[in-house]
C-alpha positions as CSV (number, residue, x, y, z in Angstrom):
1,M,-13.4,-6.4,3.5
2,F,-15.8,-4.6,5.9
3,E,-18.3,-1.9,5.5
4,A,-16.9,1.5,6.4
5,T,-20.0,2.3,8.4
6,E,-18.5,0.0,11.1
7,A,-15.0,1.3,10.6
8,E,-14.5,2.7,14.1
9,H,-15.4,-0.6,15.8
10,T,-13.5,-2.6,13.1
11,I,-10.3,-0.5,13.4
12,S,-10.5,-0.6,17.2
13,E,-10.7,-4.4,17.2
14,Y,-8.0,-4.6,14.5
15,A,-5.7,-2.5,16.7
16,R,-6.4,-4.5,19.8
17,I,-5.7,-7.8,18.1
18,H,-2.6,-6.6,16.4
19,L,-1.1,-5.0,19.5
20,D,-1.0,-8.4,21.1
21,A,0.2,-10.2,18.0
22,P,3.7,-11.7,17.5
23,D,6.4,-9.9,15.6
24,E,6.0,-12.1,12.5
25,L,2.6,-10.4,11.8
26,S,2.5,-7.3,9.6
27,T,-0.9,-5.8,8.8
28,E,-2.4,-2.7,7.3
29,A,-6.0,-1.4,7.5
30,V,-7.0,0.5,4.4
31,L,-10.0,2.8,3.9
32,V,-10.9,3.0,0.3
33,L,-13.9,2.8,-2.1
34,A,-14.7,-0.8,-3.0
35,P,-13.6,-1.6,-6.6
36,P,-15.9,-3.1,-9.2
37,A,-14.6,-6.6,-8.6
38,P,-16.6,-9.8,-9.1
39,F,-16.0,-10.9,-5.5
40,I,-17.6,-7.7,-4.1
41,P,-21.4,-7.5,-3.9
42,A,-22.7,-5.1,-6.6
43,D,-24.4,-2.9,-4.1
44,M,-21.1,-2.3,-2.3
45,Q,-19.0,-1.4,-5.3
46,G,-18.0,2.2,-5.2
47,K,-18.9,2.5,-1.5
48,P,-16.4,3.1,1.4
49,V,-14.9,-0.1,2.8
50,L,-12.2,-1.1,5.2
51,M,-9.7,-3.7,4.0
52,I,-7.3,-5.5,6.3
53,I,-4.1,-6.8,4.6
54,T,-2.0,-9.3,6.4
55,C,1.5,-10.8,6.1
56,Y,2.9,-13.4,8.4
57,T,6.6,-14.3,8.1
58,G,6.5,-17.4,10.2
59,N,4.9,-20.8,9.7
60,S,1.8,-20.4,7.5
61,R,-0.4,-22.7,9.6
62,E,0.5,-20.7,12.7
63,G,-0.1,-17.5,10.7
64,E,-3.6,-18.7,9.8
65,C,-4.4,-19.2,13.5
66,I,-2.9,-15.7,14.3
67,I,-5.1,-13.9,11.7
68,A,-8.3,-15.9,12.4
69,P,-9.6,-13.4,15.0
70,L,-9.4,-10.6,12.4
71,R,-12.2,-12.4,10.5
72,Q,-14.4,-12.2,13.5
73,I,-14.3,-8.5,14.3
74,A,-17.2,-7.6,12.1
75,C,-19.4,-9.1,9.4
76,P,-17.3,-9.0,6.2
77,I,-18.8,-8.1,2.8
78,A,-16.0,-10.2,1.3
79,D,-13.5,-12.4,3.2
80,L,-10.2,-11.2,1.8
81,I,-8.2,-11.7,4.9
82,T,-5.4,-14.1,3.8
83,L,-1.7,-14.3,4.2
84,I,0.3,-12.7,1.4
85,L,4.0,-11.9,0.9
86,Y,5.2,-8.7,2.4
87,A,6.1,-7.2,-1.0
88,D,2.6,-8.0,-2.2
89,M,1.1,-5.7,0.5
90,F,2.1,-2.8,-1.6
91,Q,0.2,-3.8,-4.7
92,F,-2.8,-2.1,-3.2
93,N,-1.0,1.3,-3.5
94,E,-0.4,1.0,-7.2
95,A,-3.6,2.7,-8.2
96,G,-2.5,5.9,-6.4
97,E,1.0,5.8,-7.9
98,V,0.2,6.4,-11.5
99,Q,2.8,8.7,-13.2
100,G,1.4,12.0,-14.4
101,Q,-1.3,12.2,-11.6
102,Q,-0.9,14.7,-8.8
103,H,-0.5,13.1,-5.4
104,H,-1.0,14.5,-2.0
105,V,0.2,12.5,1.0
106,V,-0.2,13.3,4.6
107,T,1.5,11.1,7.2
108,L,0.7,11.1,10.9
109,F,1.8,9.0,13.9
110,A,-0.4,8.2,16.9
111,E,1.1,8.0,20.3
112,K,-1.6,5.5,21.2
113,C,-4.5,4.1,19.2
114,T,-7.1,5.7,21.4
115,P,-10.8,5.8,20.5
116,E,-10.4,9.6,19.8
117,F,-7.6,8.9,17.3
118,I,-9.6,6.2,15.6
119,H,-12.8,8.4,15.5
120,S,-10.8,11.2,13.9
121,L,-9.2,8.9,11.3
122,V,-12.6,7.5,10.3
123,E,-14.3,11.0,10.3
124,V,-11.6,12.5,8.1
125,S,-11.7,9.6,5.7
126,Q,-15.4,10.1,5.2
127,E,-14.8,13.8,4.4
128,V,-12.1,13.2,1.7
129,M,-13.1,9.8,0.2
130,S,-13.0,9.7,-3.6
131,P,-12.1,7.0,-6.2
132,Q,-8.5,8.2,-5.8
133,T,-8.4,8.2,-2.0
134,L,-6.5,5.5,-0.1
135,I,-6.1,5.9,3.7
136,Q,-3.8,3.4,5.2
137,F,-3.3,2.7,8.9
138,R,-0.6,0.5,10.5
139,I,-0.1,-0.7,14.0
140,L,3.6,-0.3,14.9
141,G,5.6,-2.0,17.6
142,G,7.1,-5.4,17.9
143,A,10.8,-5.7,16.9
144,M,10.8,-2.3,15.4
145,Q,9.9,-0.7,18.7
146,R,12.7,-2.5,20.5
147,I,15.4,-0.6,18.5
148,D,16.6,2.7,20.1
149,S,14.9,5.7,18.4
150,N,18.4,7.3,17.9
151,A,19.8,4.2,16.2
152,T,18.4,4.9,12.7
153,A,16.8,7.7,10.7
154,F,13.4,6.5,11.7
155,A,12.7,8.0,15.1
156,H,9.0,7.2,15.7
157,R,9.6,3.8,17.2
158,D,7.7,4.7,20.4
159,K,4.4,5.3,18.5
160,E,1.6,2.8,18.4
161,G,0.0,3.8,15.0
162,W,0.9,5.3,11.7
163,S,-1.4,6.6,9.0
164,W,-0.9,8.0,5.5
Protein backbone atom coordinates (compact mmCIF):
# COMPACT_ATOMS: atom_id res chain seq x y z
CA MET A 1 0.00 0.00 0.00
CA PHE A 2 1.44 3.32 -1.11
CA GLU A 3 0.61 6.95 -0.38
CA ALA A 4 -1.64 8.43 -3.07
CA THR A 5 0.56 11.54 -3.17
CA GLU A 6 2.93 9.39 -5.24
CA ALA A 7 0.16 7.73 -7.27
CA GLU A 8 1.21 9.02 -10.70
CA HIS A 9 4.72 7.65 -10.32
CA THR A 10 3.53 4.45 -8.65
CA ILE A 11 0.87 3.70 -11.29
CA SER A 12 3.33 4.50 -14.10
CA GLU A 13 5.86 2.06 -12.70
CA TYR A 14 3.16 -0.52 -11.97
CA ALA A 15 2.00 -0.30 -15.60
CA ARG A 16 5.56 -0.54 -16.95
CA ILE A 17 6.28 -3.64 -14.86
CA HIS A 18 2.99 -5.33 -15.65
CA LEU A 19 3.16 -4.69 -19.40
CA ASP A 20 6.33 -6.82 -19.47
CA ALA A 21 4.99 -9.51 -17.12
CA PRO A 22 4.07 -13.07 -18.09
CA ASP A 23 0.46 -14.06 -18.81
CA GLU A 24 0.19 -15.80 -15.42
CA LEU A 25 0.24 -12.45 -13.58
CA SER A 26 -3.05 -10.63 -12.97
CA THR A 27 -2.97 -7.37 -11.05
CA GLU A 28 -5.13 -4.48 -10.05
CA ALA A 29 -4.20 -1.04 -8.76
CA VAL A 30 -6.84 0.43 -6.45
CA LEU A 31 -7.14 4.04 -5.29
CA VAL A 32 -9.09 4.11 -2.03
CA LEU A 33 -9.08 5.63 1.45
CA ALA A 34 -6.94 3.57 3.81
CA PRO A 35 -9.14 1.58 6.20
CA PRO A 36 -8.73 1.70 9.98
CA ALA A 37 -6.75 -1.54 10.07
CA PRO A 38 -4.05 -2.42 12.62
CA PHE A 39 -1.39 -2.92 9.93
CA ILE A 40 -1.87 0.62 8.57
CA PRO A 41 -0.15 3.48 10.42
CA ALA A 42 -2.72 5.50 12.37
CA ASP A 43 -1.74 8.75 10.62
CA MET A 44 -2.53 7.18 7.21
CA GLN A 45 -5.93 5.73 8.09
CA GLY A 46 -8.68 7.51 6.18
CA LYS A 47 -6.20 9.05 3.73
CA PRO A 48 -6.01 8.25 -0.01
CA VAL A 49 -3.74 5.31 -0.81
CA LEU A 50 -2.90 3.08 -3.74
CA MET A 51 -3.10 -0.67 -3.25
CA ILE A 52 -1.66 -3.16 -5.72
CA ILE A 53 -3.35 -6.55 -5.70
CA THR A 54 -1.62 -9.49 -7.35
CA CYS A 55 -2.47 -13.01 -8.45
CA TYR A 56 0.00 -15.35 -10.15
CA THR A 57 -1.38 -18.58 -11.56
CA GLY A 58 1.97 -20.28 -12.08
CA ASN A 59 4.54 -21.62 -9.64
CA SER A 60 4.38 -19.60 -6.41
CA ARG A 61 8.17 -19.23 -6.07
CA GLU A 62 8.32 -17.91 -9.62
CA GLY A 63 5.38 -15.62 -8.83
CA GLU A 64 7.18 -14.12 -5.84
CA CYS A 65 10.11 -13.24 -8.13
CA ILE A 66 7.72 -11.75 -10.71
CA ILE A 67 5.97 -9.47 -8.18
CA ALA A 68 9.14 -8.45 -6.30
CA PRO A 69 9.73 -5.35 -8.48
CA LEU A 70 6.27 -4.03 -7.50
CA ARG A 71 7.54 -3.66 -3.93
CA GLN A 72 10.37 -1.41 -5.14
CA ILE A 73 8.36 1.20 -7.08
CA ALA A 74 7.80 3.47 -4.07
CA CYS A 75 8.14 3.43 -0.30
CA PRO A 76 5.13 1.48 0.98
CA ILE A 77 3.19 2.50 4.06
CA ALA A 78 2.32 -1.20 4.45
CA ASP A 79 3.71 -4.08 2.40
CA LEU A 80 0.54 -5.82 1.28
CA ILE A 81 1.86 -7.08 -2.05
CA THR A 82 1.43 -10.82 -1.87
CA LEU A 83 0.08 -13.56 -4.09
CA ILE A 84 -3.61 -14.34 -3.63
CA LEU A 85 -6.13 -16.48 -5.47
CA TYR A 86 -7.82 -14.83 -8.44
CA ALA A 87 -11.27 -15.09 -6.82
CA ASP A 88 -9.91 -13.38 -3.69
CA MET A 89 -8.97 -10.29 -5.73
CA PHE A 90 -12.65 -9.35 -5.70
CA GLN A 91 -13.01 -9.28 -1.90
CA PHE A 92 -11.79 -5.68 -1.99
CA ASN A 93 -14.93 -4.71 -3.93
CA GLU A 94 -17.34 -6.02 -1.30
CA ALA A 95 -17.54 -2.75 0.64
CA GLY A 96 -18.95 -1.05 -2.45
CA GLU A 97 -21.45 -3.80 -3.21
CA VAL A 98 -23.72 -3.50 -0.18
CA GLN A 99 -27.35 -4.09 -1.11
CA GLY A 100 -29.54 -1.08 -0.57
CA GLN A 101 -26.80 1.45 -1.29
CA GLN A 102 -26.80 3.44 -4.49
CA HIS A 103 -23.92 2.65 -6.80
CA HIS A 104 -22.45 4.65 -9.63
CA VAL A 105 -19.93 2.92 -11.87
CA VAL A 106 -18.02 4.49 -14.73
CA THR A 107 -15.83 2.31 -16.91
CA LEU A 108 -13.20 3.49 -19.34
CA PHE A 109 -10.54 1.89 -21.48
CA ALA A 110 -7.17 3.39 -22.28
CA GLU A 111 -5.65 2.82 -25.70
CA LYS A 112 -2.24 3.24 -24.04
CA CYS A 113 -1.19 3.86 -20.44
CA THR A 114 0.27 7.25 -21.25
CA PRO A 115 1.45 9.77 -18.65
CA GLU A 116 -1.56 11.93 -19.61
CA PHE A 117 -4.01 9.08 -18.97
CA ILE A 118 -2.42 8.24 -15.63
CA HIS A 119 -2.38 11.93 -14.61
CA SER A 120 -6.11 12.22 -15.44
CA LEU A 121 -6.94 9.03 -13.54
CA VAL A 122 -5.14 10.26 -10.41
CA GLU A 123 -6.52 13.81 -10.72
CA VAL A 124 -10.12 12.59 -11.00
CA SER A 125 -9.63 10.19 -8.10
CA GLN A 126 -8.60 13.10 -5.87
CA GLU A 127 -11.74 15.02 -6.83
CA VAL A 128 -14.19 12.21 -6.04
CA MET A 129 -12.47 10.36 -3.18
CA SER A 130 -14.75 9.48 -0.26
CA PRO A 131 -15.08 6.53 2.14
CA GLN A 132 -17.32 4.86 -0.47
CA THR A 133 -15.00 5.50 -3.45
CA LEU A 134 -13.01 2.71 -5.02
CA ILE A 135 -11.15 3.38 -8.27
CA GLN A 136 -9.68 0.31 -9.90
CA PHE A 137 -7.17 0.13 -12.72
CA ARG A 138 -6.02 -2.95 -14.58
CA ILE A 139 -3.38 -3.50 -17.19
CA LEU A 140 -4.80 -5.56 -20.02
CA GLY A 141 -2.96 -7.64 -22.58
CA GLY A 142 -1.37 -11.05 -22.45
CA ALA A 143 -3.43 -14.04 -23.56
CA MET A 144 -6.61 -11.95 -23.60
CA GLN A 145 -5.11 -9.61 -26.18
CA ARG A 146 -4.19 -12.46 -28.51
CA ILE A 147 -7.86 -13.39 -29.07
CA ASP A 148 -9.53 -11.72 -32.04
CA SER A 149 -11.73 -8.83 -30.85
CA ASN A 150 -14.63 -10.23 -32.91
CA ALA A 151 -14.38 -13.70 -31.32
CA THR A 152 -16.33 -12.84 -28.14
CA ALA A 153 -18.61 -10.17 -26.72
CA PHE A 154 -15.60 -8.42 -25.15
CA ALA A 155 -14.20 -6.31 -27.97
CA HIS A 156 -11.67 -4.15 -26.11
CA ARG A 157 -8.78 -6.59 -26.42
CA ASP A 158 -6.56 -4.02 -28.13
CA LYS A 159 -6.60 -1.66 -25.12
CA GLU A 160 -3.74 -1.40 -22.64
CA GLY A 161 -5.68 -0.29 -19.58
CA TRP A 162 -9.11 -0.52 -18.00
CA SER A 163 -10.47 1.54 -15.12
CA TRP A 164 -13.75 1.46 -13.23
